[in-house]
C-alpha positions, 0 to 999 in steps of 0.5 A: 729609586723611591721617585722613578719607582713612583713614576713606573707605577703612577705613568700608565694610571696619569696615561690611562686617564688622558688617553681613556674614551669617554662615553658617547651621549646619545642625543635624540635629534628627532625633537628638532628634524620637523618630523610629523610623526615620531613612532617608537620601539613600542611601535606606536606613532605620536606626534609633536604640539606645542603648548604656549600661555597659562598652563601648569607646564608650557612647551613641546611635547611628545603625544600619543596619535589621536590625543584628545584635547583635554588629555592634551592639556592635563599632560601640559599640567592643566590651565592655570587659574585666570586662564582664558579658556573661552577663545584657545587659538589653535595654530595648525602647521597645514591648513583643516578639512576647512582650510582654516589654519587658526581656530579659537575653541570654547572650551568652556563648553567642555568644562561645564558638561564634560562633552568631546564631542566639539573637541578638534581634532589635534594634528602633529605640529600644532600650537595652542595657546592659553592667554591669560584673562584680563581680569587676572592680569590685573588682579596680578598686576595690582599685587605687583603694585601693592608690593612697590607702594609698600616698599616706597611706604616703609622708605617713607616711613624710616626717612621720617624716622631717622629726620626725628632722630636727626633734630 
């Protein structure tokens, strides 16, 4: 009798969980549509741009139309130490007003003077590539080589100690 009562009480709970509908997640597919511009509920026109390379947080980001280079790089965490800011490459989806798809920007002028007059107009789906300087790359790799050499040194010292204690 107790088993039947337990079944009667538990059966509705089991069915309610098994047939309940889970909430459907809202997926934002706009980032993959290839749309050149996006307008949100706030009415502000935005666009996607790509920032790759030696910056704090590289990737594809949604920015307001009319954004300038300094603000764009700030949104990505800024250039990392050792970034080559003299030769930032910009790949446009479509040619700019001069017919160029690729541009090279020297950002050091802005860093030295604060003058934004040489900034380019950022277009939807532009890709900015900020490479690391050769010297910075070399210094980074020397640290890796130094670590490997230290590990080899430790191994050789331990081997030497073990061979001395074993004799």
